[in-house]
C-alpha positions in Angstrom: -77.5 36.9 105.5 -74.9 34.2 104.6 -75.9 34.3 101.0 -74.3 37.8 100.6 -71.1 37.2 102.5 -69.1 34.0 102.8 -68.4 33.0 106.4 -64.8 33.3 107.5 -63.2 30.2 109.0 -60.4 30.2 111.5 -58.8 27.2 109.9 -57.8 29.2 106.8 -55.5 31.4 109.0 -53.5 28.4 110.1 -52.2 27.9 106.5 -51.0 31.5 106.4 -48.4 30.9 109.2 -46.0 29.2 106.8 -46.4 32.0 104.3 -45.5 34.7 106.9 -41.8 33.6 106.9 -41.8 33.5 103.1 -43.3 37.0 103.0 -40.5 38.3 105.3 -37.7 36.9 103.1 -37.7 39.9 100.7 -37.4 42.3 103.6 -34.5 40.4 105.0 -32.8 40.3 101.6 -33.3 44.1 101.2 -31.6 44.7 104.6 -28.6 42.5 103.5 -28.2 44.4 100.3 -28.4 47.7 102.1 -25.8 46.5 104.6 -23.3 45.5 101.9 -23.9 48.4 99.5 -24.5 51.3 101.9 -23.7 50.8 105.5 -20.5 48.8 105.3 -18.6 51.0 102.8 -19.6 54.1 104.8 -18.3 52.8 108.1 -15.1 51.7 106.3 -14.6 55.3 105.0 -15.4 56.8 108.4 -12.8 54.4 110.0 -10.2 55.4 107.4 -10.9 59.1 108.1 -10.5 58.7 111.9 -7.2 56.9 111.3 -6.0 59.7 109.0 -7.0 62.4 111.4 -5.2 60.5 114.2 -2.0 60.4 112.3 -1.8 64.1 111.5 1.5 65.7 112.5 3.2 69.1 112.2 4.4 69.8 108.7 1.7 67.8 106.9 0.0 69.5 104.1 -3.8 69.1 104.2 -7.0 70.2 102.6 -10.0 71.0 104.8 -13.6 70.2 104.0 -14.0 73.9 103.0 -11.3 73.6 100.4 -8.5 75.4 102.3 -5.0 74.1 101.5 -2.4 74.6 104.2 0.5 73.3 106.2 0.0 72.2 109.8 2.1 74.3 112.2 0.5 73.4 115.6 -1.7 70.4 116.5 -3.9 70.0 119.5 -6.6 67.6 120.7 -9.5 69.3 119.0 -8.0 72.1 116.9 -5.0 72.4 114.5 -3.3 75.6 113.2 -2.9 75.8 109.4 -0.5 78.1 107.7 -2.3 79.0 104.5 0.1 81.8 103.3 3.4 83.3 104.7 2.5 84.8 108.1 -1.2 83.8 107.8 -2.4 81.1 110.1 -6.0 79.9 110.8 -7.3 77.4 113.4 -9.7 74.7 112.3 -11.2 71.6 113.9 -9.1 68.5 113.5 -12.0 66.5 112.1 -12.5 69.1 109.3 -9.4 67.8 107.5 -10.6 66.1 104.4 -7.4 65.0 102.7 -3.7 64.6 103.4 -1.8 66.0 100.4 1.7 64.9 99.2 4.6 67.0 100.3 5.3 70.0 98.1 1.7 70.5 97.1 1.6 73.9 98.8 4.5 75.2 96.8 2.9 74.3 93.5 -0.5 75.8 94.3 
């Protein structure tokens, strides 16, 4: 039966040990590229957003993630109250604030 199949020798597998590290190198390089191109910038943006939400104060003009422009009238731990028009106020979650706008933006809108 040996003339149809060549016998497998255990000694051939010993040479593949050194190649296992070399074959894992592209996987490690891909992870490093993903870290610097995807993970690190996203964590940086999340940190900047947390800091911006932490600095919110009454009188700031903000835009929510839903696109609502308003002035903060009351601020709590979880919710803020936005005045979107004269005598019209809504409550939104604090983390839903997407952007802090320059003063006077609400008058020009």
